[in-house]
DRENMI-994036 format. One record per residue (C-alpha): residue number from 1; x, z, y; residue in three letters. Coordinates in nm, 3 decimals. Layout:
<nodes>
+------+---------+---------+---------+------+
! mipa !       x !       z !       y ! loti !
+------+---------+---------+---------+------+
!  NUM !       X !       Z !       Y !  ALA !
...
+------+---------+---------+---------+------+
</nodes>
This chain:
<nodes>
+------+---------+---------+---------+------+
! mipa !       x !       z !       y ! loti !
+------+---------+---------+---------+------+
!    1 !  13.522 !   6.362 !   0.482 !  MET !
!    2 !  13.803 !   6.175 !   0.661 !  SER !
!    3 !  14.089 !   6.348 !   0.830 !  LEU !
!    4 !  14.284 !   6.246 !   1.141 !  SER !
!    5 !  14.616 !   6.368 !   1.277 !  THR !
!    6 !  14.626 !   6.567 !   1.600 !  SER !
!    7 !  14.897 !   6.436 !   1.836 !  LYS !
!    8 !  14.935 !   6.770 !   2.006 !  GLU !
!    9 !  14.959 !   6.989 !   1.702 !  ALA !
!   10 !  15.101 !   6.732 !   1.459 !  GLY !
!   11 !  14.870 !   6.837 !   1.181 !  ARG !
!   12 !  14.561 !   6.677 !   1.027 !  PRO !
!   13 !  14.217 !   6.762 !   1.154 !  THR !
!   14 !  13.866 !   6.659 !   1.058 !  ARG !
!   15 !  13.734 !   6.348 !   1.237 !  ARG !
!   16 !  13.513 !   6.442 !   1.525 !  GLY !
!   17 !  13.661 !   6.792 !   1.554 !  ALA !
!   18 !  13.786 !   6.907 !   1.887 !  ARG !
!   19 !  14.166 !   6.881 !   1.912 !  PRO !
!   20 !  14.371 !   7.193 !   1.966 !  ALA !
!   21 !  14.413 !   7.277 !   2.334 !  PRO !
!   22 !  14.736 !   7.180 !   2.496 !  VAL !
!   23 !  14.937 !   7.474 !   2.620 !  LYS !
!   24 !  15.011 !   7.442 !   2.990 !  THR !
!   25 !  15.220 !   7.641 !   3.220 !  ALA !
!   26 !  15.066 !   7.964 !   3.346 !  GLY !
!   27 !  14.926 !   8.002 !   3.704 !  PRO !
!   28 !  15.178 !   7.976 !   3.977 !  ARG !
!   29 !  15.285 !   8.308 !   4.108 !  PRO !
!   30 !  15.123 !   8.393 !   4.441 !  ARG !
!   31 !  15.348 !   8.384 !   4.737 !  SER !
!   32 !  15.444 !   8.739 !   4.829 !  ARG !
!   33 !  15.350 !   8.858 !   5.173 !  LYS !
!   34 !  15.642 !   8.943 !   5.396 !  PRO !
!   35 !  15.730 !   9.307 !   5.373 !  ALA !
!   36 !  15.631 !   9.521 !   5.672 !  PHE !
!   37 !  15.941 !   9.629 !   5.851 !  THR !
!   38 !  16.012 !   9.820 !   6.165 !  VAL !
!   39 !  16.116 !   9.503 !   6.339 !  ARG !
!   40 !  15.794 !   9.334 !   6.245 !  ARG !
!   41 !  15.593 !   9.632 !   6.364 !  GLY !
!   42 !  15.771 !   9.631 !   6.699 !  LEU !
!   43 !  15.700 !   9.261 !   6.738 !  ALA !
!   44 !  15.328 !   9.314 !   6.676 !  ILE !
!   45 !  15.327 !   9.607 !   6.916 !  ALA !
!   46 !  15.501 !   9.397 !   7.177 !  GLY !
!   47 !  15.237 !   9.121 !   7.157 !  PHE !
!   48 !  14.952 !   9.376 !   7.178 !  MET !
!   49 !  15.101 !   9.585 !   7.457 !  ALA !
!   50 !  14.986 !   9.359 !   7.752 !  PRO !
!   51 !  14.626 !   9.358 !   7.632 !  ALA !
!   52 !  14.624 !   9.728 !   7.565 !  VAL !
!   53 !  14.782 !   9.800 !   7.909 !  LEU !
!   54 !  14.527 !   9.570 !   8.083 !  PHE !
!   55 !  14.228 !   9.730 !   7.912 !  VAL !
!   56 !  14.359 !  10.082 !   7.978 !  THR !
!   57 !  14.432 !  10.029 !   8.345 !  VAL !
!   58 !  14.121 !   9.828 !   8.435 !  PHE !
!   59 !  13.863 !   9.973 !   8.193 !  THR !
!   60 !  13.937 !  10.319 !   8.053 !  TYR !
!   61 !  14.109 !  10.468 !   8.352 !  TYR !
!   62 !  13.827 !  10.380 !   8.600 !  PRO !
!   63 !  13.576 !  10.500 !   8.341 !  MET !
!   64 !  13.742 !  10.839 !   8.299 !  ILE !
!   65 !  13.816 !  10.868 !   8.675 !  SER !
!   66 !  13.453 !  10.785 !   8.763 !  GLY !
!   67 !  13.316 !  11.023 !   8.503 !  SER !
!   68 !  13.503 !  11.320 !   8.647 !  GLN !
!   69 !  13.367 !  11.241 !   8.994 !  MET !
!   70 !  13.020 !  11.318 !   8.859 !  ALA !
!   71 !  13.120 !  11.687 !   8.836 !  PHE !
!   72 !  13.283 !  11.707 !   9.179 !  ARG !
!   73 !  13.166 !  11.720 !   9.538 !  ASN !
!   74 !  13.297 !  11.372 !   9.610 !  TRP !
!   75 !  13.154 !  11.239 !   9.931 !  ASN !
!   76 !  13.335 !  10.988 !  10.158 !  LEU !
!   77 !  13.178 !  11.155 !  10.463 !  ASN !
!   78 !  13.379 !  11.471 !  10.392 !  ASP !
!   79 !  13.686 !  11.441 !  10.171 !  LEU !
!   80 !  13.816 !  11.783 !  10.269 !  THR !
!   81 !  13.617 !  11.938 !   9.988 !  ASP !
!   82 !  13.625 !  11.768 !   9.645 !  THR !
!   83 !  13.578 !  12.089 !   9.448 !  SER !
!   84 !  13.426 !  12.116 !   9.103 !  TRP !
!   85 !  13.045 !  12.159 !   9.122 !  VAL !
!   86 !  12.948 !  12.129 !   8.756 !  GLY !
!   87 !  12.604 !  11.977 !   8.698 !  ILE !
!   88 !  12.490 !  12.003 !   9.061 !  ARG !
!   89 !  12.500 !  11.625 !   9.109 !  ASN !
!   90 !  12.281 !  11.579 !   8.801 !  PHE !
!   91 !  12.034 !  11.833 !   8.931 !  GLN !
!   92 !  12.019 !  11.646 !   9.264 !  ALA !
!   93 !  11.931 !  11.325 !   9.077 !  ILE !
!   94 !  11.653 !  11.479 !   8.871 !  PHE !
!   95 !  11.505 !  11.662 !   9.167 !  ARG !
!   96 !  11.492 !  11.343 !   9.377 !  ASP !
!   97 !  11.143 !  11.187 !   9.358 !  PRO !
!   98 !  11.294 !  10.843 !   9.403 !  VAL !
!   99 !  11.459 !  10.875 !   9.062 !  PHE !
!  100 !  11.126 !  10.867 !   8.879 !  TYR !
!  101 !  11.001 !  10.573 !   9.087 !  THR !
!  102 !  11.327 !  10.394 !   8.996 !  VAL !
!  103 !  11.275 !  10.470 !   8.625 !  LEU !
!  104 !  10.926 !  10.321 !   8.631 !  ASP !
!  105 !  11.059 !  10.014 !   8.809 !  ASN !
!  106 !  11.343 !   9.978 !   8.559 !  THR !
!  107 !  11.097 !   9.992 !   8.266 !  LEU !
!  108 !  10.877 !   9.727 !   8.426 !  ILE !
!  109 !  11.186 !   9.518 !   8.512 !  TRP !
!  110 !  11.317 !   9.522 !   8.156 !  VAL !
!  111 !  10.993 !   9.469 !   7.963 !  VAL !
!  112 !  10.839 !   9.212 !   8.197 !  ALA !
!  113 !  11.164 !   9.015 !   8.204 !  SER !
!  114 !  11.250 !   9.039 !   7.834 !  LEU !
!  115 !  10.931 !   8.925 !   7.666 !  VAL !
!  116 !  10.886 !   8.598 !   7.851 !  PRO !
!  117 !  11.258 !   8.521 !   7.823 !  GLN !
!  118 !  11.242 !   8.567 !   7.444 !  LEU !
!  119 !  10.923 !   8.359 !   7.400 !  VAL !
!  120 !  11.028 !   8.076 !   7.634 !  ILE !
!  121 !  11.388 !   8.077 !   7.511 !  GLY !
!  122 !  11.267 !   8.055 !   7.151 !  PHE !
!  123 !  11.041 !   7.764 !   7.230 !  ALA !
!  124 !  11.318 !   7.576 !   7.410 !  ILE !
!  125 !  11.561 !   7.641 !   7.122 !  ALA !
!  126 !  11.308 !   7.501 !   6.869 !  LEU !
!  127 !  11.266 !   7.194 !   7.088 !  TRP !
!  128 !  11.641 !   7.138 !   7.130 !  LEU !
!  129 !  11.699 !   7.167 !   6.756 !  ARG !
!  130 !  11.518 !   6.842 !   6.702 !  ARG !
!  131 !  11.713 !   6.516 !   6.715 !  ARG !
!  132 !  11.609 !   6.293 !   7.002 !  PHE !
!  133 !  11.767 !   6.071 !   7.263 !  ARG !
!  134 !  11.972 !   6.236 !   7.538 !  PHE !
!  135 !  11.949 !   6.575 !   7.370 !  ARG !
!  136 !  12.294 !   6.668 !   7.493 !  GLY !
!  137 !  12.188 !   6.603 !   7.852 !  LEU !
!  138 !  11.880 !   6.824 !   7.816 !  TYR !
!  139 !  12.096 !   7.099 !   7.663 !  GLN !
!  140 !  12.332 !   7.083 !   7.964 !  ALA !
!  141 !  12.040 !   7.103 !   8.207 !  LEU !
!  142 !  11.887 !   7.401 !   8.019 !  VAL !
!  143 !  12.217 !   7.591 !   7.997 !  PHE !
!  144 !  12.317 !   7.518 !   8.361 !  PHE !
!  145 !  12.148 !   7.828 !   8.519 !  PRO !
!  146 !  12.373 !   8.058 !   8.311 !  TRP !
!  147 !  12.679 !   7.928 !   8.499 !  ALA !
!  148 !  12.537 !   8.031 !   8.842 !  ILE !
!  149 !  12.599 !   8.372 !   8.998 !  SER !
!  150 !  12.302 !   8.607 !   8.974 !  GLY !
!  151 !  12.335 !   8.709 !   9.337 !  PHE !
!  152 !  12.322 !   8.340 !   9.437 !  LEU !
!  153 !  12.012 !   8.300 !   9.228 !  ILE !
!  154 !  11.859 !   8.594 !   9.417 !  GLY !
!  155 !  11.932 !   8.435 !   9.752 !  ILE !
!  156 !  11.789 !   8.105 !   9.632 !  LEU !
!  157 !  11.464 !   8.265 !   9.518 !  PHE !
!  158 !  11.442 !   8.475 !   9.843 !  ARG !
!  159 !  11.417 !   8.148 !  10.035 !  TRP !
!  160 !  11.171 !   8.010 !   9.785 !  MET !
!  161 !  10.944 !   8.317 !   9.817 !  PHE !
!  162 !  10.975 !   8.330 !  10.198 !  ASN !
!  163 !  10.633 !   8.393 !  10.347 !  SER !
!  164 !  10.676 !   8.148 !  10.638 !  GLU !
!  165 !  10.856 !   7.843 !  10.504 !  PHE !
!  166 !  10.906 !   7.911 !  10.131 !  GLY !
!  167 !  10.835 !   7.643 !   9.879 !  VAL !
!  168 !  10.624 !   7.872 !   9.660 !  VAL !
!  169 !  10.362 !   7.931 !   9.931 !  ASN !
!  170 !  10.372 !   7.564 !  10.021 !  ASP !
!  171 !  10.294 !   7.453 !   9.664 !  LEU !
!  172 !  10.023 !   7.714 !   9.624 !  LEU !
!  173 !   9.863 !   7.609 !   9.951 !  SER !
!  174 !   9.867 !   7.240 !   9.859 !  LYS !
!  175 !   9.713 !   7.327 !   9.525 !  ALA !
!  176 !   9.429 !   7.515 !   9.701 !  GLY !
!  177 !   9.513 !   7.848 !   9.533 !  LEU !
!  178 !   9.580 !   8.038 !   9.858 !  ILE !
!  179 !   9.430 !   8.015 !  10.205 !  ASP !
!  180 !   9.712 !   8.190 !  10.393 !  GLU !
!  181 !  10.079 !   8.260 !  10.320 !  PRO !
!  182 !  10.147 !   8.546 !  10.080 !  VAL !
!  183 !  10.420 !   8.793 !  10.191 !  PRO !
!  184 !  10.579 !   8.798 !   9.849 !  TRP !
!  185 !  10.884 !   9.012 !   9.930 !  LEU !
!  186 !  10.707 !   9.241 !  10.180 !  ALA !
!  187 !  10.443 !   9.385 !   9.944 !  GLU !
!  188 !  10.552 !   9.624 !   9.662 !  PRO !
!  189 !  10.352 !   9.458 !   9.384 !  LYS !
!  190 !  10.431 !   9.101 !   9.479 !  THR !
!  191 !  10.793 !   9.183 !   9.544 !  ALA !
!  192 !  10.843 !   9.321 !   9.188 !  MET !
!  193 !  10.659 !   9.013 !   9.049 !  ALA !
!  194 !  10.888 !   8.782 !   9.250 !  ALA !
!  195 !  11.213 !   8.938 !   9.126 !  VAL !
!  196 !  11.084 !   8.939 !   8.767 !  VAL !
!  197 !  11.000 !   8.567 !   8.792 !  ILE !
!  198 !  11.354 !   8.496 !   8.919 !  ALA !
!  199 !  11.505 !   8.696 !   8.638 !  ASN !
!  200 !  11.292 !   8.524 !   8.376 !  ILE !
!  201 !  11.413 !   8.183 !   8.500 !  TRP !
!  202 !  11.771 !   8.303 !   8.494 !  TYR !
!  203 !  11.765 !   8.474 !   8.154 !  GLY !
!  204 !  11.575 !   8.218 !   7.947 !  VAL !
!  205 !  11.905 !   8.033 !   7.905 !  THR !
!  206 !  12.068 !   8.320 !   7.723 !  PHE !
!  207 !  11.801 !   8.337 !   7.454 !  PHE !
!  208 !  11.797 !   7.956 !   7.426 !  ALA !
!  209 !  12.173 !   7.946 !   7.364 !  ILE !
!  210 !  12.180 !   8.226 !   7.110 !  MET !
!  211 !  11.868 !   8.122 !   6.919 !  ILE !
!  212 !  11.966 !   7.754 !   6.908 !  LEU !
!  213 !  12.301 !   7.850 !   6.760 !  ALA !
!  214 !  12.117 !   8.049 !   6.489 !  ALA !
!  215 !  11.862 !   7.774 !   6.423 !  LEU !
!  216 !  12.138 !   7.522 !   6.361 !  GLN !
!  217 !  12.262 !   7.740 !   6.074 !  SER !
!  218 !  11.932 !   7.718 !   5.878 !  ILE !
!  219 !  11.965 !   7.474 !   5.587 !  PRO !
!  220 !  11.734 !   7.172 !   5.591 !  ASP !
!  221 !  11.652 !   7.235 !   5.228 !  GLU !
!  222 !  11.445 !   7.543 !   5.330 !  LEU !
!  223 !  11.225 !   7.335 !   5.552 !  TYR !
!  224 !  11.193 !   7.065 !   5.281 !  GLU !
!  225 !  11.088 !   7.327 !   5.025 !  ALA !
!  226 !  10.834 !   7.474 !   5.272 !  ALA !
!  227 !  10.694 !   7.125 !   5.333 !  GLU !
!  228 !  10.659 !   7.065 !   4.961 !  LEU !
!  229 !  10.476 !   7.390 !   4.926 !  ASP !
!  230 !  10.224 !   7.271 !   5.185 !  GLY !
!  231 !  10.330 !   7.519 !   5.459 !  ALA !
!  232 !  10.225 !   7.427 !   5.808 !  GLY !
!  233 !  10.437 !   7.465 !   6.124 !  LYS !
!  234 !  10.311 !   7.816 !   6.205 !  VAL !
!  235 !  10.363 !   7.942 !   5.846 !  ARG !
!  236 !  10.711 !   7.782 !   5.834 !  THR !
!  237 !  10.797 !   7.949 !   6.161 !  LEU !
!  238 !  10.700 !   8.300 !   6.048 !  PHE !
!  239 !  10.808 !   8.272 !   5.685 !  GLN !
!  240 !  11.123 !   8.065 !   5.706 !  VAL !
!  241 !  11.266 !   8.039 !   6.058 !  THR !
!  242 !  11.216 !   8.391 !   6.195 !  ILE !
!  243 !  11.318 !   8.575 !   5.872 !  PRO !
!  244 !  11.635 !   8.365 !   5.845 !  TYR !
!  245 !  11.752 !   8.441 !   6.200 !  ILE !
!  246 !  11.609 !   8.794 !   6.221 !  ARG !
!  247 !  11.955 !   8.955 !   6.252 !  ALA !
!  248 !  12.046 !   8.724 !   6.542 !  THR !
!  249 !  11.718 !   8.794 !   6.717 !  LEU !
!  250 !  11.766 !   9.170 !   6.683 !  ALA !
!  251 !  12.115 !   9.156 !   6.824 !  LEU !
!  252 !  12.017 !   8.919 !   7.105 !  THR !
!  253 !  11.733 !   9.142 !   7.212 !  VAL !
!  254 !  11.956 !   9.450 !   7.216 !  LEU !
!  255 !  12.222 !   9.272 !   7.420 !  LEU !
!  256 !  11.963 !   9.139 !   7.666 !  ARG !
!  257 !  11.801 !   9.478 !   7.715 !  VAL !
!  258 !  12.139 !   9.633 !   7.806 !  ILE !
!  259 !  12.216 !   9.333 !   8.032 !  TRP !
!  260 !  11.881 !   9.344 !   8.219 !  ILE !
!  261 !  11.907 !   9.718 !   8.259 !  PHE !
!  262 !  12.247 !   9.677 !   8.427 !  ASN !
!  263 !  12.167 !   9.361 !   8.625 !  PHE !
!  264 !  12.117 !   9.435 !   8.996 !  PRO !
!  265 !  12.237 !   9.097 !   9.127 !  ASP !
!  266 !  11.901 !   8.921 !   9.165 !  ILE !
!  267 !  11.729 !   9.224 !   9.315 !  ILE !
!  268 !  12.004 !   9.274 !   9.569 !  PHE !
!  269 !  11.994 !   8.904 !   9.661 !  GLY !
!  270 !  11.614 !   8.900 !   9.704 !  MET !
!  271 !  11.490 !   9.241 !   9.827 !  THR !
!  272 !  11.784 !   9.483 !   9.835 !  GLY !
!  273 !  11.562 !   9.729 !   9.652 !  GLY !
!  274 !  11.279 !   9.724 !   9.905 !  GLY !
!  275 !  11.020 !   9.746 !  10.024 !  PRO !
!  276 !  11.015 !  10.132 !  10.015 !  SER !
!  277 !  11.233 !  10.145 !   9.700 !  ASN !
!  278 !  10.957 !   9.963 !   9.507 !  GLU !
!  279 !  11.202 !   9.710 !   9.356 !  THR !
!  280 !  11.489 !   9.951 !   9.304 !  HIS !
!  281 !  11.609 !   9.987 !   8.948 !  ILE !
!  282 !  11.857 !  10.245 !   8.828 !  VAL !
!  283 !  12.165 !  10.029 !   8.892 !  THR !
!  284 !  12.058 !   9.906 !   9.236 !  THR !
!  285 !  11.981 !  10.263 !   9.338 !  TRP !
!  286 !  12.322 !  10.368 !   9.214 !  MET !
!  287 !  12.492 !  10.104 !   9.426 !  ILE !
!  288 !  12.289 !  10.217 !   9.728 !  THR !
!  289 !  12.400 !  10.575 !   9.678 !  ILE !
!  290 !  12.760 !  10.451 !   9.651 !  THR !
!  291 !  12.722 !  10.259 !   9.979 !  GLN !
!  292 !  12.606 !  10.586 !  10.142 !  GLN !
!  293 !  12.934 !  10.744 !  10.039 !  GLY !
!  294 !  12.804 !  10.995 !   9.784 !  ASP !
!  295 !  13.034 !  10.902 !   9.494 !  TYR !
!  296 !  12.965 !  11.221 !   9.299 !  GLY !
!  297 !  12.590 !  11.157 !   9.284 !  LYS !
!  298 !  12.646 !  10.785 !   9.205 !  ALA !
!  299 !  12.882 !  10.868 !   8.922 !  SER !
!  300 !  12.639 !  11.120 !   8.780 !  ALA !
!  301 !  12.367 !  10.852 !   8.785 !  LEU !
!  302 !  12.611 !  10.615 !   8.609 !  GLY !
!  303 !  12.650 !  10.868 !   8.329 !  LEU !
!  304 !  12.275 !  10.904 !   8.303 !  VAL !
!  305 !  12.247 !  10.522 !   8.262 !  VAL !
!  306 !  12.512 !  10.525 !   7.990 !  VAL !
!  307 !  12.330 !  10.805 !   7.806 !  ALA !
!  308 !  11.992 !  10.625 !   7.826 !  LEU !
!  309 !  12.139 !  10.301 !   7.692 !  LEU !
!  310 !  12.323 !  10.479 !   7.411 !  MET !
!  311 !  12.008 !  10.660 !   7.300 !  VAL !
!  312 !  11.803 !  10.341 !   7.314 !  PHE !
!  313 !  12.071 !  10.148 !   7.117 !  SER !
!  314 !  12.086 !  10.409 !   6.843 !  VAL !
!  315 !  11.712 !  10.423 !   6.793 !  PHE !
!  316 !  11.682 !  10.046 !   6.814 !  TYR !
!  317 !  11.944 !   9.987 !   6.551 !  LEU !
!  318 !  11.785 !  10.251 !   6.330 !  MET !
!  319 !  11.442 !  10.089 !   6.366 !  ALA !
!  320 !  11.571 !   9.741 !   6.280 !  THR !
!  321 !  11.754 !   9.868 !   5.974 !  ARG !
!  322 !  11.446 !  10.053 !   5.852 !  GLU !
!  323 !  11.235 !   9.739 !   5.885 !  LYS !
!  324 !  11.494 !   9.535 !   5.704 !  LYS !
!  325 !  11.509 !   9.788 !   5.419 !  GLY !
!  326 !  11.132 !   9.796 !   5.397 !  ALA !
!  327 !  11.113 !   9.415 !   5.354 !  ARG !
!  328 !  11.376 !   9.413 !   5.087 !  SER !
+------+---------+---------+---------+------+
</nodes>
């Protein structure tokens, strides 16, 4: 058996044997983080101070101030008596029959707006994920409504649903679907349908933006593997696409529920809560009470809204976590 000399070690080794490893310098020492000093802490605090001050003055102070109004007799019609009344404002809300009508309207408003927004927004996002000519232009057109004020959208749809010269009645009449103009905003059932349609058109964009961003993060290899397995479009949608973006969908639905619940702009622009309080939701009714000068009752209703949303958010998050754990 022949021997060869290793250049590194300077000693003979068998031919074909692996030479001795060359010793190299050890890993470079990591750069040490600058030590935290009082001067550095003061600098960080100085940079954060404007943001903290802004949030405190314009968010937390109004929140606390408005919350304490809920327990006082705070009415602009008589500011001579702002005494502490405890839960009297809350009792006035729960004893008011309008409150329960408003709750029913709010439930209809949220559910009837959310489901079509999710379905249509998902379909648009799937379409925009594909590569085709002028895709950027179509994305801009789809996302454009989100840049418009909700109150302006309400005014626009109020003219569209006008019973005398609105474009909706004109199109339905030309299509032969109606014989006489429909008073959309004057009848309770049609008025709620009209504001829901306007909100669906306005909110589809939000789902399209969020879902499209999530779809673009899905690796193409997953779709290629599903195609090799013979999975069709429907099976790929429910076994690849939706499971991969489930977390985004859950968060988007939660954010949208909270947003719709607290979104009075379109209703105020179209009906103002009428006719006969049939399109009032909780937030529009709260604004109406504020306009009447009863700040105590309006603040109490605001706290009720916060409590309802917190309870819903907790149960929703618990439900989504349980489903996720069950699948794993």
